[in-house]
Steps between C-alpha positions, in 0.01 A plus 500: 500500500649791301302778339560368149355166602191663651419727205382233251256366756368844590469604136316177426254574781434848365475385138277212591266737680480719190460211258230332705271799447241390244125486462485132590773527770714237325841434658826481305775257593836598646663412168268734314579778746874461451458488123321834506741690724629704204155656463470608861522871420192490275305293748573715804201725445269204567610472863209691643254256340655187652272330751647147524843345550530122505838322493458180698772235514711699253847475655513866600812553712514860618347742750205737483690782669560698180175413325325826405159449654411864434508433124200266533232693688222264384666168577237296687604135451853376578593131502872423528480176694760222477805698398828597668417857596706611801558786746211667686176599332536874432244715686431686173282208395232653723456782245332262253120452480542123544209261541712183457859444615683166493871502587503151647777241461782749462816576699412829668687587818411719793156607612168564334491880455235672716420721201320201349208603720443794264367261234139572590360344179693174527279190505758219471847494657737204470841529671546136600825304465712814462736497801344793685582534869414729792135572581182547300459878457194631688449733204361205307179564690452808280446291184124491547423359153713190560322166462796260480828522693777239471812544715575136572838326479718795598689579821251745646496530878310675778123521549234535233408871495153565635467765227431217253156497657433815295504291182124458478515350150757234586393149398826303525825546688801266493765537770635150554871410497615813682626567853199700614414508868184544702144418408263620231391854598137533597470793260562260210272222622206738534527680165169486307615257230753292689262446787278283280782263412662211684859539618749223444813519713770257595546656842388795706848643455695560181634364280145431392292462190225747435254404234139605485241266361124469499 
């Protein structure tokens, strides 16, 4: 995809983030964003007040590599699921104060960046159905506020990192439809919250389904 093809998508992302800033956190449509592109210069000063970005199932066909994360220091909620976003997730995303991140059902390639472990305030992470491969980064064990983790339906391989046992607030974890190997680490099974739940697995070895339920 050429640069000129990527720019409209990237500008729409930025403009949507600015336009979605309101007292009642109302979201504009993609069409409204494109219609207001000519006013982008006057809106730019609102960037620092943006806290939410939601563009689900919007036909976005670009990458996040040139998205200016530094322009949105207060962005806490990002939901871009069910689009055609491609290329790796840029590590710069870890600079945001995110509590919710959903990039599922896209066309990302490569690995999950280890820098994602820097998102210490993140509570919900959805990266399922997005063509990720390689291993689960051990750095994910640093996201101690995380309560929900969905990595299923990718091409992840290798063992489940024992560092995920550090996620003491974790309530649900979805890892099925991958090529993971080994068993569930003891560190995860004995975490304070997870230990009170029942494990459902299809096999002692991956690929397996991990879902916690009462």
